[in-house]
TITOR-52726 format. One record per residue (C-alpha): residue in three letters; chain; x, y, z. Coordinates in steps of 0.001 Angstrom, whole numbers. Layout:
N
ALA, A, X, Y, Z
...
! end
This chain:
433
MET, A, 118418, 129610, 118650
THR, A, 121734, 130629, 120168
VAL, A, 122079, 130222, 123901
SER, A, 125134, 131242, 125886
SER, A, 126250, 131577, 129479
SER, A, 126724, 135143, 130700
LEU, A, 128828, 134435, 133788
SER, A, 132113, 136333, 133764
PRO, A, 135377, 134622, 134752
TYR, A, 136463, 135015, 138366
ASP, A, 140136, 135806, 138025
ASP, A, 140812, 135689, 141747
LEU, A, 139638, 132070, 141980
SER, A, 141465, 128883, 141061
ALA, A, 141077, 127340, 137622
VAL, A, 138906, 124570, 139062
ALA, A, 136578, 127043, 140783
GLN, A, 136318, 129110, 137621
ALA, A, 135379, 126009, 135647
ALA, A, 132721, 125200, 138247
TYR, A, 131280, 128731, 138032
ARG, A, 131128, 128460, 134245
ALA, A, 129418, 125091, 134610
ARG, A, 126807, 126597, 136933
GLY, A, 126050, 129255, 134376
ALA, A, 125724, 126662, 131630
ALA, A, 123534, 124454, 133833
ALA, A, 121120, 127332, 134403
VAL, A, 120790, 127750, 130644
ILE, A, 120355, 124058, 129852
ALA, A, 117941, 123121, 132645
PRO, A, 114796, 124687, 131095
LEU, A, 115585, 123778, 127481
PRO, A, 113065, 121660, 125580
ARG, A, 113987, 118134, 124634
ALA, A, 114493, 119037, 120978
ALA, A, 117302, 121473, 121732
LYS, A, 119170, 118904, 123829
ASP, A, 118599, 116120, 121308
ASP, A, 119914, 118284, 118460
ALA, A, 123115, 118839, 120434
LEU, A, 123448, 115114, 121114
LEU, A, 122988, 114278, 117432
ALA, A, 125664, 116841, 116622
ILE, A, 127956, 115087, 119113
ALA, A, 127342, 111679, 117541
ASP, A, 128038, 113004, 114044
ALA, A, 131177, 114816, 115183
LEU, A, 132579, 111703, 116866
GLU, A, 132325, 109786, 113608
VAL, A, 133665, 112622, 111462
ARG, A, 136638, 113190, 113775
THR, A, 137394, 109552, 114589
LYS, A, 140935, 109742, 113222
GLU, A, 141763, 112670, 115492
ILE, A, 140392, 110793, 118504
VAL, A, 142171, 107504, 117752
GLU, A, 145497, 109261, 117143
ALA, A, 145250, 111000, 120503
ASN, A, 144324, 107711, 122136
ALA, A, 147385, 106042, 120606
GLN, A, 149592, 108391, 122640
ASP, A, 147937, 107221, 125837
ILE, A, 148218, 103562, 124862
ALA, A, 151921, 103907, 124053
LYS, A, 152546, 105635, 127373
ALA, A, 150612, 102946, 129239
ARG, A, 152566, 100101, 127668
GLU, A, 155861, 101848, 128344
ALA, A, 154842, 102049, 131989
GLY, A, 154145, 98304, 132086
THR, A, 150374, 98703, 132481
SER, A, 148463, 95417, 132438
GLU, A, 146740, 94495, 129201
SER, A, 143347, 94457, 130918
ILE, A, 143782, 98134, 131785
VAL, A, 145147, 98904, 128322
ASP, A, 141994, 97313, 126900
ARG, A, 139836, 99639, 128993
LEU, A, 141882, 102567, 127712
THR, A, 141831, 101660, 124030
LEU, A, 139711, 103464, 121433
THR, A, 139499, 101907, 117980
PRO, A, 137447, 103259, 115052
GLU, A, 134911, 100533, 115815
ARG, A, 134693, 101562, 119475
VAL, A, 134323, 105225, 118574
LYS, A, 131516, 104297, 116194
ALA, A, 129873, 102294, 118988
ILE, A, 130192, 105263, 121349
ALA, A, 128523, 107500, 118755
SER, A, 125757, 104919, 118436
ASP, A, 125302, 104984, 122216
VAL, A, 124833, 108759, 122032
ARG, A, 122107, 108308, 119415
ASP, A, 120487, 105756, 121703
VAL, A, 120355, 108437, 124398
VAL, A, 118594, 110756, 121953
ALA, A, 115868, 108157, 121545
LEU, A, 115271, 107928, 125298
PRO, A, 112527, 109919, 127009
ASP, A, 113568, 113187, 128608
PRO, A, 113138, 112772, 132372
VAL, A, 113070, 116507, 133094
GLY, A, 109557, 117656, 133926
GLU, A, 108211, 114164, 134466
VAL, A, 105571, 114144, 137178
VAL, A, 106640, 111584, 139770
ARG, A, 103402, 111987, 141676
GLY, A, 100647, 114531, 141933
SER, A, 97277, 115143, 143458
THR, A, 94713, 117748, 144340
LEU, A, 94699, 118235, 148097
PRO, A, 91421, 118451, 150075
ASN, A, 91853, 122236, 150267
GLY, A, 91976, 122516, 146469
ILE, A, 95746, 123048, 146114
ASP, A, 97310, 121258, 143156
LEU, A, 100506, 119443, 144224
ARG, A, 103020, 117965, 141786
GLN, A, 106439, 116417, 142349
VAL, A, 108465, 116793, 139146
ARG, A, 111918, 115748, 138008
VAL, A, 114531, 118485, 137702
PRO, A, 118245, 118393, 136805
LEU, A, 120787, 117934, 139575
GLY, A, 122726, 120947, 138262
VAL, A, 126515, 120545, 138056
VAL, A, 127690, 116943, 138090
GLY, A, 131347, 116112, 138666
ILE, A, 132648, 112780, 137371
ILE, A, 135971, 111423, 138663
TYR, A, 137009, 108329, 136743
GLU, A, 139907, 106144, 135692
ALA, A, 141230, 104936, 132360
ARG, A, 138124, 104340, 130239
PRO, A, 137762, 107347, 127880
ASN, A, 134346, 106166, 126703
VAL, A, 133107, 107405, 130085
THR, A, 133900, 110926, 128889
VAL, A, 131252, 110694, 126181
ASP, A, 128765, 108586, 128133
ALA, A, 128794, 111026, 131046
ALA, A, 128559, 114091, 128853
ALA, A, 125649, 112682, 126838
LEU, A, 123624, 111592, 129836
CYS, A, 124250, 114815, 131733
LEU, A, 123286, 116939, 128734
LYS, A, 120101, 114964, 128069
SER, A, 119063, 115300, 131727
GLY, A, 119733, 119052, 131709
ASN, A, 122961, 119011, 133730
ALA, A, 126391, 120505, 133169
VAL, A, 129300, 118127, 133707
LEU, A, 132842, 118540, 135015
LEU, A, 134976, 115615, 133846
ARG, A, 138108, 114563, 135739
GLY, A, 139618, 111550, 134024
SER, A, 142907, 109951, 134913
SER, A, 146256, 111058, 133553
SER, A, 146492, 107726, 131731
ALA, A, 143746, 108904, 129340
TYR, A, 144797, 112557, 129200
HIS, A, 145274, 112875, 125430
SER, A, 142154, 110824, 124678
ASN, A, 139971, 112906, 126986
MET, A, 141361, 116176, 125665
ALA, A, 140517, 115172, 122101
LEU, A, 137069, 113884, 123029
VAL, A, 136118, 116992, 124983
ARG, A, 137277, 119225, 122104
VAL, A, 134919, 117325, 119827
LEU, A, 132055, 117459, 122329
ARG, A, 132404, 121156, 123070
ASP, A, 132635, 122063, 119392
ALA, A, 129505, 120055, 118643
VAL, A, 127513, 121474, 121566
GLY, A, 128558, 125036, 120781
GLY, A, 127721, 124526, 117127
ALA, A, 124246, 123413, 118144
GLY, A, 123688, 126706, 119965
LEU, A, 124143, 125464, 123544
PRO, A, 126836, 126677, 125969
ALA, A, 130043, 124716, 125406
ASP, A, 130791, 125106, 129114
ALA, A, 128126, 122498, 129790
ILE, A, 130959, 120025, 129124
GLN, A, 134373, 120729, 130642
LEU, A, 137511, 118899, 131643
VAL, A, 138573, 119813, 135156
PRO, A, 141742, 121907, 134780
GLY, A, 144973, 120407, 136052
ASP, A, 146448, 116920, 136099
SER, A, 147530, 116676, 139743
ARG, A, 145730, 115327, 142777
ASP, A, 145295, 118898, 143935
SER, A, 142706, 119497, 141215
VAL, A, 140824, 116360, 142254
ARG, A, 140903, 117433, 145881
GLU, A, 139634, 120884, 144973
LEU, A, 136773, 119405, 142961
MET, A, 135831, 117265, 145963
ARG, A, 135740, 120375, 148154
ALA, A, 133719, 122550, 145760
ARG, A, 130560, 122321, 147829
GLY, A, 128065, 124906, 146670
LEU, A, 129536, 124989, 143176
VAL, A, 129265, 121283, 142349
ASP, A, 125978, 119602, 143225
VAL, A, 127066, 115970, 143186
LEU, A, 130169, 113863, 142530
ILE, A, 130140, 110428, 140932
PRO, A, 133377, 108421, 141159
ARG, A, 133992, 105616, 138667
GLY, A, 137012, 103399, 139079
GLY, A, 138795, 101128, 141501
ALA, A, 138112, 100676, 145183
SER, A, 140849, 103098, 146226
LEU, A, 139505, 105948, 144079
ILE, A, 135934, 105433, 145229
ARG, A, 136927, 105208, 148889
THR, A, 138991, 108407, 148630
VAL, A, 136135, 110365, 147069
VAL, A, 133569, 109072, 149550
GLU, A, 135744, 109757, 152583
GLU, A, 137276, 113098, 151598
SER, A, 134586, 114869, 149579
THR, A, 132453, 117624, 151068
VAL, A, 130329, 117547, 147905
PRO, A, 127516, 114949, 148045
VAL, A, 128630, 111672, 146458
ILE, A, 126741, 108969, 144597
GLU, A, 128912, 105976, 145360
THR, A, 129571, 103626, 142482
GLY, A, 131153, 100369, 143479
THR, A, 133694, 97802, 142469
GLY, A, 132430, 94576, 141000
ASN, A, 133275, 91526, 143075
CYS, A, 130529, 89547, 141336
HIS, A, 129640, 85923, 142074
VAL, A, 128232, 83031, 140050
TYR, A, 126634, 80325, 142209
VAL, A, 125910, 76972, 140568
ASP, A, 123107, 75330, 142508
ALA, A, 122507, 71619, 143106
ASP, A, 119715, 71684, 140524
ALA, A, 121632, 73524, 137811
ASP, A, 121601, 72634, 134131
LEU, A, 125318, 71866, 133635
ASP, A, 125537, 73019, 130021
MET, A, 123833, 76292, 130910
ALA, A, 126038, 76734, 133961
VAL, A, 129246, 76351, 131954
GLU, A, 128102, 78868, 129350
ILE, A, 127007, 81423, 131948
LEU, A, 130220, 81002, 133945
VAL, A, 132521, 81471, 130953
ASN, A, 130529, 84410, 129618
SER, A, 130410, 86070, 133037
LYS, A, 134165, 85724, 133503
ALA, A, 135829, 85777, 130114
GLN, A, 133618, 87666, 127650
ARG, A, 135283, 90889, 128821
PRO, A, 137126, 90433, 132124
SER, A, 138253, 94041, 132519
VAL, A, 134798, 95422, 133382
CYS, A, 133006, 95705, 136704
ASN, A, 130205, 93266, 135858
ALA, A, 132584, 90402, 135086
ALA, A, 132398, 87505, 137548
GLU, A, 135253, 87223, 140041
THR, A, 134107, 84261, 142179
LEU, A, 132559, 80876, 141378
LEU, A, 130632, 78990, 144068
VAL, A, 129467, 75406, 143454
HIS, A, 127004, 73384, 145534
GLN, A, 128682, 70229, 146873
ASP, A, 125951, 67969, 145485
ILE, A, 126813, 68925, 141913
ALA, A, 130555, 69463, 142337
ASP, A, 131635, 66034, 141028
ALA, A, 129761, 66576, 137792
PHE, A, 130334, 70294, 137334
VAL, A, 133742, 71332, 138680
PRO, A, 135862, 69296, 136199
ARG, A, 133826, 70703, 133311
ALA, A, 134137, 74211, 134699
LEU, A, 137905, 73889, 135075
GLU, A, 138285, 72702, 131483
ALA, A, 136069, 75481, 130132
LEU, A, 137925, 78108, 132143
ALA, A, 141244, 76691, 130957
GLU, A, 140134, 76983, 127334
ALA, A, 139251, 80619, 128042
GLY, A, 142700, 81228, 129539
VAL, A, 141418, 81786, 133068
THR, A, 143536, 81072, 136153
VAL, A, 141494, 79572, 138991
HIS, A, 142285, 80589, 142580
ALA, A, 140803, 77509, 144197
ASP, A, 139902, 76400, 147677
GLU, A, 141026, 72892, 148692
ARG, A, 137860, 71223, 147453
VAL, A, 138083, 72737, 143968
ALA, A, 141839, 72164, 143799
ALA, A, 141286, 68448, 144448
TYR, A, 139352, 68158, 141175
ALA, A, 142215, 69780, 139288
GLU, A, 144603, 67174, 140671
GLU, A, 142344, 64169, 140088
GLY, A, 140228, 65092, 137110
PRO, A, 141388, 63568, 133803
GLY, A, 141968, 65942, 130944
THR, A, 141815, 69182, 132907
LYS, A, 144452, 71701, 131916
ALA, A, 143378, 74544, 134113
THR, A, 145920, 76729, 135816
VAL, A, 144935, 76323, 139446
VAL, A, 146584, 78087, 142364
PRO, A, 145636, 78010, 146048
ALA, A, 143122, 80662, 147072
THR, A, 144000, 83027, 149886
THR, A, 141666, 85127, 152000
GLU, A, 142507, 88095, 149790
ASP, A, 141191, 86282, 146706
TRP, A, 137625, 86235, 148014
GLU, A, 137495, 90033, 148129
THR, A, 139480, 90766, 144968
GLU, A, 138106, 92416, 141844
TYR, A, 140628, 90902, 139440
LEU, A, 139582, 92639, 136209
SER, A, 141692, 89981, 134498
TYR, A, 141585, 86329, 133456
ASP, A, 141463, 85158, 137074
ILE, A, 138617, 83801, 139183
ALA, A, 138298, 82551, 142750
ALA, A, 136414, 79272, 143191
ALA, A, 134992, 77291, 146092
VAL, A, 132660, 74390, 146789
VAL, A, 129934, 75244, 149317
ASP, A, 127724, 72958, 151389
SER, A, 124403, 74593, 150528
LEU, A, 122609, 77537, 148962
ASP, A, 122580, 79233, 152359
ALA, A, 126347, 78726, 152616
ALA, A, 126743, 80373, 149216
VAL, A, 124628, 83307, 150372
GLU, A, 126700, 83581, 153549
HIS, A, 129905, 83659, 151488
ILE, A, 128461, 86326, 149190
ARG, A, 127287, 88463, 152095
LEU, A, 130767, 88317, 153614
TRP, A, 132755, 89197, 150505
THR, A, 130500, 90890, 147945
SER, A, 130908, 94488, 146855
GLY, A, 127132, 94605, 146368
HIS, A, 127268, 94727, 142568
THR, A, 125868, 91603, 140857
GLU, A, 125359, 87974, 141869
ALA, A, 124014, 85156, 139694
ILE, A, 122441, 81792, 140441
VAL, A, 122184, 78962, 137918
THR, A, 119357, 76597, 138864
THR, A, 116272, 74840, 137535
SER, A, 114627, 75091, 140951
GLN, A, 112153, 77939, 141313
GLN, A, 112356, 77559, 145071
ALA, A, 116146, 77942, 145054
ALA, A, 115956, 80911, 142705
ARG, A, 113346, 82600, 144867
ARG, A, 115341, 82066, 148073
PHE, A, 118560, 83306, 146470
THR, A, 116937, 86477, 145138
GLN, A, 115330, 87130, 148508
LEU, A, 118492, 86668, 150575
VAL, A, 121146, 88250, 148373
ASP, A, 121368, 92022, 148853
SER, A, 123133, 93394, 145787
THR, A, 122106, 95901, 143129
THR, A, 121331, 93087, 140705
VAL, A, 120552, 89403, 141212
ALA, A, 120515, 87313, 138030
VAL, A, 118749, 83973, 137663
ASN, A, 120110, 81782, 134857
ALA, A, 121777, 84773, 133206
SER, A, 125292, 86160, 132963
THR, A, 126507, 88848, 135347
ARG, A, 127526, 90780, 132231
PHE, A, 123951, 92001, 131776
THR, A, 124236, 94511, 134616
ASP, A, 124709, 97472, 132344
GLY, A, 122670, 100532, 131481
GLY, A, 122702, 99744, 127789
GLN, A, 121679, 96117, 128319
PHE, A, 118873, 97232, 130633
GLY, A, 117583, 99622, 127972
PHE, A, 118630, 102785, 129812
GLY, A, 121084, 103920, 127142
ALA, A, 124650, 104687, 128167
GLU, A, 125032, 104620, 131941
ILE, A, 126743, 107143, 134186
GLY, A, 127846, 104358, 136506
ILE, A, 126541, 101520, 138651
SER, A, 125623, 102699, 142109
THR, A, 126146, 100182, 144907
GLN, A, 124726, 102428, 147595
LYS, A, 121085, 102539, 148656
LEU, A, 120329, 106260, 148689
HIS, A, 118888, 108101, 145659
ALA, A, 120074, 105607, 143065
ARG, A, 121012, 101919, 143025
GLY, A, 122273, 99791, 140153
PRO, A, 122896, 101077, 136601
MET, A, 122268, 104818, 136578
GLY, A, 120497, 106189, 133545
LEU, A, 118737, 109474, 132936
PRO, A, 116204, 109479, 135805
GLU, A, 119030, 108908, 138298
LEU, A, 120643, 112156, 137120
THR, A, 117664, 114150, 138288
SER, A, 116304, 115275, 141619
THR, A, 112752, 116442, 142232
LYS, A, 110955, 119555, 143350
TYR, A, 107385, 120185, 144422
ILE, A, 105186, 122629, 142555
VAL, A, 102320, 123940, 144638
THR, A, 99541, 125721, 142718
GLY, A, 96734, 127433, 144565
ASP, A, 94063, 130052, 143995
GLY, A, 94818, 132571, 146686
HIS, A, 95220, 129846, 149293
ILE, A, 96606, 130867, 152662
ARG, A, 97233, 128769, 155712
! end
């Protein structure tokens, strides 16, 4: 079956507006398609990514070289980098999306009213989804796959730092989608590489149904404050690990190091360590040594710093913490650390400084765990588990579109259902009111 968009180009409009019109046409075609048609296109995408890996990696190498010439930090370069192994993993993520249920048409609730009318609330695609994101080119594929599976068209606006990577990826995606008989315009890069094109995308109300920003605090704040298009706000990850008085020390060390150092350049990496004063003597020296072995610099309050000065054998790089450290998303081998008087003091600290992403408690006390989960108001609260689990793939959602830290429509890792809205279908038999 060959399906194509019939919208003609609007020559008197800007390139961004024309792309949005083409996306609306493609969205109208994709929305009613059966699952099989969308899954076939996704499988074609996964196969094409693997077949054209060399092309993708070569394009990515241009971006990496440019980034290093500009003195970009290695943590950002890591987010930018595509290796053959990472491309293969991205293709695998696309296949995982194929295996997920199609949310479109799902009945959220339904009933027969007393007057005999049949009422159903069903999931429907959002329509045209705009994604504004920084650095990570894997987002290009993740966003395209999730939007396609949920019946949406997507307008992708990556950063200039990943320009060559995104161009190559979108070529592959569009070729695969078109080859599967779906409109290639369901996946488009937003034309232009200046801020003007971003601003125009944010003002395309009526053409773009929703914007999702993914990146640093400055990008997200700009989109939220300046966009006239509805925004699903994803957030930065100032994540905390709190080690309670009743913590298992071995477990606490492992969770801390994994949360911070397993991959520090991502939003679910821990940025602050809080330790209950009753366990500080036993735990802080061990934590400092473990963090030192992982190459982590500790931005310490006075109570933590005292252990670095007195503790035998510690080799940690410890610097004094400033007020700014408590609110910083480092995305690097750095962590802020403090000793707190109680669980409630830890919660108070988290409430003051958190970005609302993920907080973890390490404790053997069910009472402490229950109180922490009740009082902490973030998208995810982990008990005796690493902050690194806050991820669509880890939660079984497949590749995620982002992690929403707002409370409207979607919160936490956003999978397929979060890329849908709903509509009511009212079926009667000549009913009038």
